[in-house]
Gaussian input, Z-matrix of N, CA and C with variables (Angstrom, degrees):
# hf/3-21g

backbone

0 1
 N
 C     1     B1
 C     2     B2     1     A1
 N     3     B3     2     A2     1     D1
 C     4     B4     3     A3     2     D2
 C     5     B5     4     A4     3     D3
 N     6     B6     5     A5     4     D4
 C     7     B7     6     A6     5     D5
 C     8     B8     7     A7     6     D6
 N     9     B9     8     A8     7     D7
 C    10    B10     9     A9     8     D8
 C    11    B11    10    A10     9     D9
 N    12    B12    11    A11    10    D10
 C    13    B13    12    A12    11    D11
 C    14    B14    13    A13    12    D12
 N    15    B15    14    A14    13    D13
 C    16    B16    15    A15    14    D14
 C    17    B17    16    A16    15    D15
 N    18    B18    17    A17    16    D16
 C    19    B19    18    A18    17    D17
 C    20    B20    19    A19    18    D18
 N    21    B21    20    A20    19    D19
 C    22    B22    21    A21    20    D20
 C    23    B23    22    A22    21    D21
 N    24    B24    23    A23    22    D22
 C    25    B25    24    A24    23    D23
 C    26    B26    25    A25    24    D24
 N    27    B27    26    A26    25    D25
 C    28    B28    27    A27    26    D26
 C    29    B29    28    A28    27    D27
 N    30    B30    29    A29    28    D28
 C    31    B31    30    A30    29    D29
 C    32    B32    31    A31    30    D30
 N    33    B33    32    A32    31    D31
 C    34    B34    33    A33    32    D32
 C    35    B35    34    A34    33    D33
 N    36    B36    35    A35    34    D34
 C    37    B37    36    A36    35    D35
 C    38    B38    37    A37    36    D36
 N    39    B39    38    A38    37    D37
 C    40    B40    39    A39    38    D38
 C    41    B41    40    A40    39    D39
 N    42    B42    41    A41    40    D40
 C    43    B43    42    A42    41    D41
 C    44    B44    43    A43    42    D42
 N    45    B45    44    A44    43    D43
 C    46    B46    45    A45    44    D44
 C    47    B47    46    A46    45    D45
 N    48    B48    47    A47    46    D46
 C    49    B49    48    A48    47    D47
 C    50    B50    49    A49    48    D48
 N    51    B51    50    A50    49    D49
 C    52    B52    51    A51    50    D50
 C    53    B53    52    A52    51    D51
 N    54    B54    53    A53    52    D52
 C    55    B55    54    A54    53    D53
 C    56    B56    55    A55    54    D54
 N    57    B57    56    A56    55    D55
 C    58    B58    57    A57    56    D56
 C    59    B59    58    A58    57    D57
 N    60    B60    59    A59    58    D58
 C    61    B61    60    A60    59    D59
 C    62    B62    61    A61    60    D60
 N    63    B63    62    A62    61    D61
 C    64    B64    63    A63    62    D62
 C    65    B65    64    A64    63    D63
 N    66    B66    65    A65    64    D64
 C    67    B67    66    A66    65    D65
 C    68    B68    67    A67    66    D66
 N    69    B69    68    A68    67    D67
 C    70    B70    69    A69    68    D68
 C    71    B71    70    A70    69    D69
 N    72    B72    71    A71    70    D70
 C    73    B73    72    A72    71    D71
 C    74    B74    73    A73    72    D72
 N    75    B75    74    A74    73    D73
 C    76    B76    75    A75    74    D74
 C    77    B77    76    A76    75    D75
 N    78    B78    77    A77    76    D76
 C    79    B79    78    A78    77    D77
 C    80    B80    79    A79    78    D78
 N    81    B81    80    A80    79    D79
 C    82    B82    81    A81    80    D80
 C    83    B83    82    A82    81    D81
 N    84    B84    83    A83    82    D82
 C    85    B85    84    A84    83    D83
 C    86    B86    85    A85    84    D84
 N    87    B87    86    A86    85    D85
 C    88    B88    87    A87    86    D86
 C    89    B89    88    A88    87    D87
 N    90    B90    89    A89    88    D88
 C    91    B91    90    A90    89    D89
 C    92    B92    91    A91    90    D90
 N    93    B93    92    A92    91    D91
 C    94    B94    93    A93    92    D92
 C    95    B95    94    A94    93    D93
 N    96    B96    95    A95    94    D94
 C    97    B97    96    A96    95    D95
 C    98    B98    97    A97    96    D96
 N    99    B99    98    A98    97    D97
 C   100   B100    99    A99    98    D98
 C   101   B101   100   A100    99    D99
 N   102   B102   101   A101   100   D100
 C   103   B103   102   A102   101   D101
 C   104   B104   103   A103   102   D102
 N   105   B105   104   A104   103   D103
 C   106   B106   105   A105   104   D104
 C   107   B107   106   A106   105   D105
 N   108   B108   107   A107   106   D106
 C   109   B109   108   A108   107   D107
 C   110   B110   109   A109   108   D108
 N   111   B111   110   A110   109   D109
 C   112   B112   111   A111   110   D110
 C   113   B113   112   A112   111   D111
 N   114   B114   113   A113   112   D112
 C   115   B115   114   A114   113   D113
 C   116   B116   115   A115   114   D114
 N   117   B117   116   A116   115   D115
 C   118   B118   117   A117   116   D116
 C   119   B119   118   A118   117   D117
 N   120   B120   119   A119   118   D118
 C   121   B121   120   A120   119   D119
 C   122   B122   121   A121   120   D120
 N   123   B123   122   A122   121   D121
 C   124   B124   123   A123   122   D122
 C   125   B125   124   A124   123   D123
 N   126   B126   125   A125   124   D124
 C   127   B127   126   A126   125   D125
 C   128   B128   127   A127   126   D126
 N   129   B129   128   A128   127   D127
 C   130   B130   129   A129   128   D128
 C   131   B131   130   A130   129   D129
 N   132   B132   131   A131   130   D130
 C   133   B133   132   A132   131   D131
 C   134   B134   133   A133   132   D132
 N   135   B135   134   A134   133   D133
 C   136   B136   135   A135   134   D134
 C   137   B137   136   A136   135   D135
 N   138   B138   137   A137   136   D136
 C   139   B139   138   A138   137   D137
 C   140   B140   139   A139   138   D138
 N   141   B141   140   A140   139   D139
 C   142   B142   141   A141   140   D140
 C   143   B143   142   A142   141   D141
 N   144   B144   143   A143   142   D142
 C   145   B145   144   A144   143   D143
 C   146   B146   145   A145   144   D144
 N   147   B147   146   A146   145   D145
 C   148   B148   147   A147   146   D146
 C   149   B149   148   A148   147   D147
 N   150   B150   149   A149   148   D148
 C   151   B151   150   A150   149   D149
 C   152   B152   151   A151   150   D150
 N   153   B153   152   A152   151   D151
 C   154   B154   153   A153   152   D152
 C   155   B155   154   A154   153   D153
 N   156   B156   155   A155   154   D154
 C   157   B157   156   A156   155   D155
 C   158   B158   157   A157   156   D156
 N   159   B159   158   A158   157   D157
 C   160   B160   159   A159   158   D158
 C   161   B161   160   A160   159   D159
 N   162   B162   161   A161   160   D160
 C   163   B163   162   A162   161   D161
 C   164   B164   163   A163   162   D162
 N   165   B165   164   A164   163   D163
 C   166   B166   165   A165   164   D164
 C   167   B167   166   A166   165   D165
 N   168   B168   167   A167   166   D166
 C   169   B169   168   A168   167   D167
 C   170   B170   169   A169   168   D168
 N   171   B171   170   A170   169   D169
 C   172   B172   171   A171   170   D170
 C   173   B173   172   A172   171   D171
 N   174   B174   173   A173   172   D172
 C   175   B175   174   A174   173   D173
 C   176   B176   175   A175   174   D174
 N   177   B177   176   A176   175   D175
 C   178   B178   177   A177   176   D176
 C   179   B179   178   A178   177   D177
 N   180   B180   179   A179   178   D178
 C   181   B181   180   A180   179   D179
 C   182   B182   181   A181   180   D180
 N   183   B183   182   A182   181   D181
 C   184   B184   183   A183   182   D182
 C   185   B185   184   A184   183   D183
 N   186   B186   185   A185   184   D184
 C   187   B187   186   A186   185   D185
 C   188   B188   187   A187   186   D186
 N   189   B189   188   A188   187   D187
 C   190   B190   189   A189   188   D188
 C   191   B191   190   A190   189   D189
 N   192   B192   191   A191   190   D190
 C   193   B193   192   A192   191   D191
 C   194   B194   193   A193   192   D192
 N   195   B195   194   A194   193   D193
 C   196   B196   195   A195   194   D194
 C   197   B197   196   A196   195   D195
 N   198   B198   197   A197   196   D196
 C   199   B199   198   A198   197   D197
 C   200   B200   199   A199   198   D198
 N   201   B201   200   A200   199   D199
 C   202   B202   201   A201   200   D200
 C   203   B203   202   A202   201   D201
 N   204   B204   203   A203   202   D202
 C   205   B205   204   A204   203   D203
 C   206   B206   205   A205   204   D204
 N   207   B207   206   A206   205   D205
 C   208   B208   207   A207   206   D206
 C   209   B209   208   A208   207   D207
 N   210   B210   209   A209   208   D208
 C   211   B211   210   A210   209   D209
 C   212   B212   211   A211   210   D210
 N   213   B213   212   A212   211   D211
 C   214   B214   213   A213   212   D212
 C   215   B215   214   A214   213   D213
 N   216   B216   215   A215   214   D214
 C   217   B217   216   A216   215   D215
 C   218   B218   217   A217   216   D216
 N   219   B219   218   A218   217   D217
 C   220   B220   219   A219   218   D218
 C   221   B221   220   A220   219   D219
 N   222   B222   221   A221   220   D220
 C   223   B223   222   A222   221   D221
 C   224   B224   223   A223   222   D222
 N   225   B225   224   A224   223   D223
 C   226   B226   225   A225   224   D224
 C   227   B227   226   A226   225   D225
 N   228   B228   227   A227   226   D226
 C   229   B229   228   A228   227   D227
 C   230   B230   229   A229   228   D228
 N   231   B231   230   A230   229   D229
 C   232   B232   231   A231   230   D230
 C   233   B233   232   A232   231   D231
 N   234   B234   233   A233   232   D232
 C   235   B235   234   A234   233   D233
 C   236   B236   235   A235   234   D234
 N   237   B237   236   A236   235   D235
 C   238   B238   237   A237   236   D236
 C   239   B239   238   A238   237   D237
 N   240   B240   239   A239   238   D238
 C   241   B241   240   A240   239   D239
 C   242   B242   241   A241   240   D240
 N   243   B243   242   A242   241   D241
 C   244   B244   243   A243   242   D242
 C   245   B245   244   A244   243   D243
 N   246   B246   245   A245   244   D244
 C   247   B247   246   A246   245   D245
 C   248   B248   247   A247   246   D246
 N   249   B249   248   A248   247   D247
 C   250   B250   249   A249   248   D248
 C   251   B251   250   A250   249   D249
 N   252   B252   251   A251   250   D250
 C   253   B253   252   A252   251   D251
 C   254   B254   253   A253   252   D252
 N   255   B255   254   A254   253   D253
 C   256   B256   255   A255   254   D254
 C   257   B257   256   A256   255   D255
 N   258   B258   257   A257   256   D256
 C   259   B259   258   A258   257   D257
 C   260   B260   259   A259   258   D258
 N   261   B261   260   A260   259   D259
 C   262   B262   261   A261   260   D260
 C   263   B263   262   A262   261   D261
 N   264   B264   263   A263   262   D262
 C   265   B265   264   A264   263   D263
 C   266   B266   265   A265   264   D264
 N   267   B267   266   A266   265   D265
 C   268   B268   267   A267   266   D266
 C   269   B269   268   A268   267   D267
 N   270   B270   269   A269   268   D268
 C   271   B271   270   A270   269   D269
 C   272   B272   271   A271   270   D270
 N   273   B273   272   A272   271   D271
 C   274   B274   273   A273   272   D272
 C   275   B275   274   A274   273   D273
 N   276   B276   275   A275   274   D274
 C   277   B277   276   A276   275   D275
 C   278   B278   277   A277   276   D276
 N   279   B279   278   A278   277   D277
 C   280   B280   279   A279   278   D278
 C   281   B281   280   A280   279   D279
 N   282   B282   281   A281   280   D280
 C   283   B283   282   A282   281   D281
 C   284   B284   283   A283   282   D282
 N   285   B285   284   A284   283   D283
 C   286   B286   285   A285   284   D284
 C   287   B287   286   A286   285   D285
 N   288   B288   287   A287   286   D286
 C   289   B289   288   A288   287   D287
 C   290   B290   289   A289   288   D288
 N   291   B291   290   A290   289   D289
 C   292   B292   291   A291   290   D290
 C   293   B293   292   A292   291   D291
 N   294   B294   293   A293   292   D292
 C   295   B295   294   A294   293   D293
 C   296   B296   295   A295   294   D294
 N   297   B297   296   A296   295   D295
 C   298   B298   297   A297   296   D296
 C   299   B299   298   A298   297   D297
 N   300   B300   299   A299   298   D298
 C   301   B301   300   A300   299   D299
 C   302   B302   301   A301   300   D300
 N   303   B303   302   A302   301   D301
 C   304   B304   303   A303   302   D302
 C   305   B305   304   A304   303   D303
 N   306   B306   305   A305   304   D304
 C   307   B307   306   A306   305   D305
 C   308   B308   307   A307   306   D306
 N   309   B309   308   A308   307   D307
 C   310   B310   309   A309   308   D308
 C   311   B311   310   A310   309   D309
 N   312   B312   311   A311   310   D310
 C   313   B313   312   A312   311   D311
 C   314   B314   313   A313   312   D312
 N   315   B315   314   A314   313   D313
 C   316   B316   315   A315   314   D314
 C   317   B317   316   A316   315   D315
 N   318   B318   317   A317   316   D316
 C   319   B319   318   A318   317   D317
 C   320   B320   319   A319   318   D318
 N   321   B321   320   A320   319   D319
 C   322   B322   321   A321   320   D320
 C   323   B323   322   A322   321   D321

   B1=1.4542
   B2=1.5309
   B3=1.3361
   B4=1.4604
   B5=1.5233
   B6=1.3156
   B7=1.4570
   B8=1.5202
   B9=1.3164
   B10=1.4598
   B11=1.5190
   B12=1.3267
   B13=1.4639
   B14=1.5286
   B15=1.3181
   B16=1.4583
   B17=1.5298
   B18=1.3177
   B19=1.4666
   B20=1.5306
   B21=1.3287
   B22=1.4558
   B23=1.5192
   B24=1.3062
   B25=1.4580
   B26=1.5265
   B27=1.3336
   B28=1.4644
   B29=1.5256
   B30=1.3037
   B31=1.4670
   B32=1.5278
   B33=1.3180
   B34=1.4671
   B35=1.5309
   B36=1.3134
   B37=1.4688
   B38=1.5276
   B39=1.3244
   B40=1.4696
   B41=1.5295
   B42=1.3423
   B43=1.4722
   B44=1.5350
   B45=1.3212
   B46=1.4723
   B47=1.5337
   B48=1.3100
   B49=1.4676
   B50=1.5238
   B51=1.3234
   B52=1.4702
   B53=1.5231
   B54=1.3253
   B55=1.4653
   B56=1.5247
   B57=1.3270
   B58=1.4673
   B59=1.5319
   B60=1.3307
   B61=1.4698
   B62=1.5248
   B63=1.3471
   B64=1.4607
   B65=1.5159
   B66=1.3204
   B67=1.4648
   B68=1.5204
   B69=1.3230
   B70=1.4657
   B71=1.5220
   B72=1.3176
   B73=1.4613
   B74=1.5228
   B75=1.3083
   B76=1.4615
   B77=1.5242
   B78=1.3332
   B79=1.4652
   B80=1.5191
   B81=1.3082
   B82=1.4619
   B83=1.5215
   B84=1.3160
   B85=1.4580
   B86=1.5268
   B87=1.3230
   B88=1.4612
   B89=1.5227
   B90=1.3302
   B91=1.4632
   B92=1.5327
   B93=1.3204
   B94=1.4634
   B95=1.5290
   B96=1.3249
   B97=1.4655
   B98=1.5268
   B99=1.3129
   B100=1.4674
   B101=1.5291
   B102=1.3311
   B103=1.4639
   B104=1.5269
   B105=1.3377
   B106=1.4722
   B107=1.5213
   B108=1.3124
   B109=1.4664
   B110=1.5287
   B111=1.3242
   B112=1.4618
   B113=1.5340
   B114=1.3363
   B115=1.4645
   B116=1.5268
   B117=1.3219
   B118=1.4656
   B119=1.5261
   B120=1.3302
   B121=1.4654
   B122=1.5265
   B123=1.3263
   B124=1.4677
   B125=1.5241
   B126=1.3254
   B127=1.4592
   B128=1.5272
   B129=1.3321
   B130=1.4627
   B131=1.5216
   B132=1.3229
   B133=1.4749
   B134=1.5306
   B135=1.3283
   B136=1.4644
   B137=1.5283
   B138=1.3237
   B139=1.4619
   B140=1.5233
   B141=1.3223
   B142=1.4650
   B143=1.5293
   B144=1.3311
   B145=1.4687
   B146=1.5241
   B147=1.3372
   B148=1.4657
   B149=1.5286
   B150=1.3157
   B151=1.4636
   B152=1.5296
   B153=1.3194
   B154=1.4705
   B155=1.5263
   B156=1.3387
   B157=1.4652
   B158=1.5238
   B159=1.3384
   B160=1.4673
   B161=1.5315
   B162=1.3444
   B163=1.4555
   B164=1.5274
   B165=1.3245
   B166=1.4667
   B167=1.5276
   B168=1.3297
   B169=1.4683
   B170=1.5244
   B171=1.3165
   B172=1.4686
   B173=1.5288
   B174=1.3332
   B175=1.4681
   B176=1.5242
   B177=1.3309
   B178=1.4689
   B179=1.5253
   B180=1.3310
   B181=1.4677
   B182=1.5263
   B183=1.3359
   B184=1.4688
   B185=1.5255
   B186=1.3248
   B187=1.4680
   B188=1.5224
   B189=1.3287
   B190=1.4693
   B191=1.5291
   B192=1.3214
   B193=1.4713
   B194=1.5282
   B195=1.3225
   B196=1.4706
   B197=1.5287
   B198=1.3250
   B199=1.4674
   B200=1.5301
   B201=1.3245
   B202=1.4715
   B203=1.5265
   B204=1.3288
   B205=1.4699
   B206=1.5263
   B207=1.3299
   B208=1.4669
   B209=1.5212
   B210=1.3257
   B211=1.4626
   B212=1.5305
   B213=1.3193
   B214=1.4678
   B215=1.5330
   B216=1.3332
   B217=1.4688
   B218=1.5317
   B219=1.3373
   B220=1.4674
   B221=1.5358
   B222=1.3289
   B223=1.4599
   B224=1.5271
   B225=1.3304
   B226=1.4652
   B227=1.5276
   B228=1.3156
   B229=1.4614
   B230=1.5297
   B231=1.3313
   B232=1.4660
   B233=1.5280
   B234=1.3282
   B235=1.4616
   B236=1.5306
   B237=1.3108
   B238=1.4611
   B239=1.5286
   B240=1.3251
   B241=1.4649
   B242=1.5272
   B243=1.3308
   B244=1.4723
   B245=1.5254
   B246=1.3365
   B247=1.4682
   B248=1.5276
   B249=1.3298
   B250=1.4693
   B251=1.5288
   B252=1.3368
   B253=1.4619
   B254=1.5230
   B255=1.3235
   B256=1.4706
   B257=1.5248
   B258=1.3249
   B259=1.4699
   B260=1.5243
   B261=1.3297
   B262=1.4660
   B263=1.5251
   B264=1.3310
   B265=1.4623
   B266=1.5273
   B267=1.3306
   B268=1.4624
   B269=1.5282
   B270=1.3272
   B271=1.4634
   B272=1.5238
   B273=1.3282
   B274=1.4573
   B275=1.5139
   B276=1.3217
   B277=1.4639
   B278=1.5228
   B279=1.3238
   B280=1.4631
   B281=1.5279
   B282=1.3337
   B283=1.4640
   B284=1.5215
   B285=1.3128
   B286=1.4661
   B287=1.5279
   B288=1.3340
   B289=1.4783
   B290=1.5295
   B291=1.3106
   B292=1.4599
   B293=1.5221
   B294=1.3285
   B295=1.4597
   B296=1.5189
   B297=1.3161
   B298=1.4605
   B299=1.5192
   B300=1.3241
   B301=1.4601
   B302=1.5272
   B303=1.3150
   B304=1.4634
   B305=1.5195
   B306=1.3129
   B307=1.4569
   B308=1.5223
   B309=1.3165
   B310=1.4606
   B311=1.5164
   B312=1.3056
   B313=1.4585
   B314=1.5214
   B315=1.3274
   B316=1.4635
   B317=1.5182
   B318=1.3175
   B319=1.4623
   B320=1.5140
   B321=1.3022
   B322=1.4678
   B323=1.4954
   A1=108.66
   A2=116.72
   A3=122.31
   A4=109.09
   A5=115.54
   A6=121.56
   A7=108.59
   A8=115.93
   A9=121.16
   A10=107.17
   A11=116.65
   A12=122.16
   A13=109.27
   A14=116.83
   A15=121.78
   A16=113.23
   A17=118.21
   A18=122.44
   A19=111.90
   A20=116.42
   A21=120.16
   A22=110.07
   A23=114.95
   A24=122.07
   A25=108.80
   A26=115.99
   A27=120.62
   A28=110.03
   A29=115.20
   A30=121.05
   A31=109.86
   A32=116.18
   A33=122.95
   A34=114.81
   A35=117.94
   A36=119.66
   A37=113.56
   A38=118.24
   A39=120.70
   A40=112.50
   A41=120.41
   A42=118.30
   A43=112.58
   A44=117.02
   A45=121.86
   A46=110.44
   A47=116.79
   A48=121.52
   A49=110.38
   A50=117.42
   A51=121.76
   A52=109.78
   A53=116.33
   A54=120.15
   A55=112.19
   A56=117.96
   A57=121.01
   A58=111.16
   A59=116.83
   A60=120.52
   A61=111.40
   A62=116.71
   A63=120.58
   A64=114.12
   A65=116.90
   A66=121.02
   A67=109.05
   A68=117.13
   A69=121.96
   A70=108.57
   A71=115.99
   A72=121.84
   A73=108.95
   A74=116.95
   A75=122.09
   A76=106.40
   A77=115.78
   A78=120.41
   A79=110.87
   A80=115.26
   A81=122.49
   A82=107.31
   A83=117.33
   A84=122.72
   A85=107.11
   A86=117.48
   A87=121.98
   A88=112.45
   A89=115.61
   A90=118.86
   A91=108.35
   A92=116.45
   A93=122.65
   A94=113.51
   A95=116.97
   A96=120.83
   A97=111.61
   A98=116.65
   A99=120.25
   A100=109.92
   A101=116.59
   A102=120.69
   A103=110.31
   A104=117.63
   A105=121.31
   A106=110.64
   A107=117.22
   A108=121.36
   A109=110.09
   A110=116.74
   A111=120.39
   A112=112.24
   A113=117.41
   A114=119.64
   A115=110.23
   A116=116.38
   A117=120.47
   A118=110.75
   A119=116.68
   A120=120.79
   A121=110.56
   A122=116.34
   A123=121.21
   A124=110.45
   A125=117.06
   A126=120.77
   A127=110.07
   A128=116.52
   A129=120.46
   A130=112.08
   A131=115.89
   A132=121.55
   A133=110.80
   A134=116.28
   A135=120.15
   A136=111.03
   A137=117.31
   A138=120.92
   A139=110.47
   A140=116.24
   A141=120.90
   A142=110.76
   A143=117.12
   A144=120.46
   A145=110.93
   A146=116.67
   A147=119.40
   A148=110.50
   A149=117.24
   A150=121.00
   A151=110.43
   A152=116.99
   A153=121.28
   A154=112.67
   A155=117.38
   A156=120.81
   A157=114.75
   A158=117.49
   A159=122.37
   A160=111.03
   A161=115.37
   A162=122.42
   A163=109.61
   A164=117.01
   A165=121.51
   A166=111.32
   A167=118.39
   A168=120.52
   A169=111.18
   A170=116.83
   A171=120.18
   A172=110.13
   A173=117.11
   A174=119.84
   A175=110.38
   A176=117.12
   A177=120.84
   A178=110.17
   A179=117.23
   A180=120.62
   A181=110.87
   A182=116.51
   A183=120.65
   A184=109.76
   A185=116.71
   A186=121.02
   A187=110.32
   A188=117.87
   A189=121.01
   A190=110.58
   A191=116.72
   A192=120.12
   A193=109.70
   A194=117.28
   A195=120.50
   A196=110.06
   A197=117.74
   A198=120.65
   A199=111.06
   A200=117.20
   A201=120.35
   A202=110.61
   A203=117.15
   A204=120.80
   A205=109.79
   A206=116.78
   A207=120.09
   A208=110.72
   A209=116.92
   A210=121.20
   A211=110.17
   A212=116.73
   A213=121.36
   A214=110.48
   A215=115.93
   A216=121.16
   A217=112.53
   A218=115.85
   A219=122.33
   A220=111.98
   A221=115.08
   A222=122.88
   A223=106.66
   A224=116.58
   A225=119.06
   A226=110.04
   A227=115.34
   A228=120.19
   A229=109.48
   A230=117.15
   A231=121.44
   A232=110.95
   A233=116.52
   A234=120.71
   A235=110.17
   A236=116.08
   A237=121.52
   A238=110.66
   A239=116.19
   A240=120.65
   A241=110.78
   A242=117.61
   A243=120.58
   A244=110.39
   A245=116.61
   A246=121.57
   A247=109.69
   A248=116.33
   A249=121.14
   A250=111.10
   A251=116.18
   A252=120.35
   A253=111.89
   A254=117.44
   A255=121.29
   A256=109.98
   A257=117.07
   A258=120.56
   A259=110.91
   A260=116.52
   A261=120.47
   A262=110.72
   A263=116.24
   A264=120.44
   A265=110.80
   A266=117.02
   A267=121.51
   A268=112.92
   A269=117.06
   A270=120.95
   A271=114.14
   A272=116.04
   A273=119.97
   A274=111.62
   A275=114.36
   A276=120.92
   A277=109.24
   A278=115.83
   A279=120.90
   A280=111.62
   A281=117.31
   A282=121.42
   A283=112.93
   A284=117.57
   A285=121.38
   A286=113.10
   A287=117.65
   A288=122.47
   A289=112.10
   A290=117.28
   A291=122.02
   A292=111.85
   A293=116.00
   A294=122.94
   A295=107.16
   A296=117.58
   A297=121.51
   A298=107.57
   A299=116.54
   A300=121.58
   A301=111.47
   A302=116.65
   A303=120.73
   A304=109.27
   A305=115.32
   A306=122.38
   A307=105.93
   A308=116.18
   A309=120.56
   A310=107.66
   A311=114.79
   A312=120.56
   A313=108.28
   A314=115.87
   A315=120.80
   A316=109.34
   A317=116.32
   A318=120.96
   A319=109.28
   A320=117.05
   A321=120.99
   A322=111.25
   D1=130.95
   D2=178.64
   D3=-112.41
   D4=141.05
   D5=177.78
   D6=-119.37
   D7=130.08
   D8=175.35
   D9=-112.82
   D10=123.59
   D11=-177.55
   D12=-93.87
   D13=132.97
   D14=-178.67
   D15=-116.68
   D16=-51.33
   D17=-175.23
   D18=47.93
   D19=53.91
   D20=179.02
   D21=-137.91
   D22=151.80
   D23=177.22
   D24=-69.06
   D25=131.42
   D26=179.25
   D27=-128.18
   D28=161.75
   D29=175.85
   D30=-63.76
   D31=156.46
   D32=-172.23
   D33=-57.36
   D34=-33.27
   D35=-175.08
   D36=-91.95
   D37=-3.67
   D38=-177.15
   D39=-59.15
   D40=-45.80
   D41=177.94
   D42=-57.88
   D43=-41.15
   D44=178.27
   D45=-62.52
   D46=-43.56
   D47=179.66
   D48=-64.10
   D49=-41.32
   D50=177.52
   D51=-60.87
   D52=-46.27
   D53=-176.61
   D54=-68.66
   D55=-25.22
   D56=175.74
   D57=-67.84
   D58=-17.74
   D59=178.18
   D60=-91.76
   D61=4.06
   D62=178.67
   D63=90.07
   D64=4.26
   D65=178.38
   D66=-97.52
   D67=167.06
   D68=178.91
   D69=-111.75
   D70=126.76
   D71=177.91
   D72=-99.67
   D73=123.48
   D74=175.28
   D75=-97.10
   D76=119.16
   D77=-176.63
   D78=-122.82
   D79=164.53
   D80=177.48
   D81=-139.84
   D82=136.68
   D83=175.33
   D84=-81.20
   D85=129.47
   D86=-173.60
   D87=-90.14
   D88=148.28
   D89=171.72
   D90=-80.45
   D91=169.96
   D92=-173.12
   D93=-55.73
   D94=-49.99
   D95=-175.05
   D96=-64.44
   D97=-44.87
   D98=-179.31
   D99=-68.45
   D100=-39.10
   D101=178.16
   D102=-58.25
   D103=-47.56
   D104=-179.72
   D105=-62.45
   D106=-42.84
   D107=179.29
   D108=-60.84
   D109=-44.54
   D110=-179.03
   D111=-71.83
   D112=-30.97
   D113=173.25
   D114=-62.47
   D115=-44.15
   D116=178.85
   D117=-62.02
   D118=-42.90
   D119=177.36
   D120=-63.44
   D121=-41.16
   D122=-179.57
   D123=-63.57
   D124=-38.72
   D125=177.74
   D126=-60.60
   D127=-44.91
   D128=177.02
   D129=-62.59
   D130=-41.81
   D131=179.26
   D132=-62.09
   D133=-46.69
   D134=-179.06
   D135=-67.34
   D136=-37.09
   D137=176.93
   D138=-62.48
   D139=-44.35
   D140=178.61
   D141=-62.27
   D142=-40.43
   D143=177.83
   D144=-62.78
   D145=-38.99
   D146=177.35
   D147=-65.30
   D148=-45.57
   D149=-179.30
   D150=-59.52
   D151=-41.54
   D152=-178.79
   D153=-72.67
   D154=-36.01
   D155=-172.01
   D156=-105.26
   D157=-16.99
   D158=-179.09
   D159=47.93
   D160=49.82
   D161=-171.68
   D162=-119.78
   D163=133.18
   D164=-179.29
   D165=-61.41
   D166=-32.56
   D167=177.64
   D168=-60.59
   D169=-34.37
   D170=177.45
   D171=-67.27
   D172=-34.84
   D173=175.57
   D174=-63.19
   D175=-38.46
   D176=177.29
   D177=-62.23
   D178=-38.38
   D179=177.15
   D180=-64.42
   D181=-40.37
   D182=178.03
   D183=-61.03
   D184=-46.10
   D185=-179.76
   D186=-62.41
   D187=-39.91
   D188=179.03
   D189=-61.37
   D190=-41.03
   D191=177.86
   D192=-67.58
   D193=-41.08
   D194=177.71
   D195=-60.42
   D196=-43.14
   D197=177.32
   D198=-61.04
   D199=-38.58
   D200=177.98
   D201=-65.66
   D202=-39.02
   D203=177.79
   D204=-65.99
   D205=-42.53
   D206=177.16
   D207=-59.65
   D208=-43.77
   D209=178.08
   D210=-61.32
   D211=-43.55
   D212=177.93
   D213=-58.69
   D214=-41.03
   D215=-178.90
   D216=-84.18
   D217=0.60
   D218=179.84
   D219=60.45
   D220=41.43
   D221=176.43
   D222=-112.14
   D223=126.37
   D224=179.72
   D225=-74.44
   D226=159.64
   D227=177.26
   D228=-63.18
   D229=-36.69
   D230=178.36
   D231=-64.21
   D232=-42.86
   D233=178.26
   D234=-63.80
   D235=-42.93
   D236=178.02
   D237=-61.10
   D238=-42.35
   D239=179.76
   D240=-64.52
   D241=-37.56
   D242=175.81
   D243=-61.45
   D244=-42.87
   D245=178.48
   D246=-62.36
   D247=-45.15
   D248=-179.56
   D249=-61.48
   D250=-45.81
   D251=-179.33
   D252=-65.38
   D253=-38.30
   D254=177.90
   D255=-62.00
   D256=-45.36
   D257=177.89
   D258=-62.66
   D259=-40.89
   D260=179.78
   D261=-64.54
   D262=-38.69
   D263=178.65
   D264=-66.74
   D265=-42.31
   D266=-177.90
   D267=-74.28
   D268=-40.84
   D269=-171.93
   D270=-116.19
   D271=-8.76
   D272=-178.51
   D273=88.43
   D274=-178.78
   D275=178.15
   D276=-109.78
   D277=-142.92
   D278=-179.28
   D279=-127.30
   D280=16.24
   D281=-176.32
   D282=-64.91
   D283=-31.67
   D284=-176.73
   D285=-78.63
   D286=-8.65
   D287=177.43
   D288=56.72
   D289=45.27
   D290=-175.69
   D291=-83.68
   D292=136.18
   D293=173.78
   D294=-114.04
   D295=116.13
   D296=177.30
   D297=-78.57
   D298=113.91
   D299=-176.45
   D300=-88.75
   D301=-48.17
   D302=-176.69
   D303=-153.64
   D304=161.08
   D305=169.03
   D306=-128.55
   D307=124.23
   D308=-179.67
   D309=-102.27
   D310=124.55
   D311=-179.32
   D312=-108.36
   D313=125.72
   D314=177.91
   D315=-70.87
   D316=128.60
   D317=178.11
   D318=-91.33
   D319=141.22
   D320=-178.92
   D321=-90.19

């Protein structure tokens, strides 16, 4: 018998999927503080996977983690979208592909 240790946050159906392959998944229900810490780590992990693979599926994983963080913070997706749109209206988006090279400040 071989045991592989993970200690990582996984999607809700992963233990079920593992057990369908005849293996046993040992899981633990997380408390609030540890859950938030692992969500933050998962966001970094998924971002790194996207950067390495440049794959739209990885973006979907990032969004899923963001939705979990919003749920943790008790922010609805609609509320989050309002915040996003307000920022886009005030500061714009990234469609113009602008690179800020320098800012010159006049000295008095």
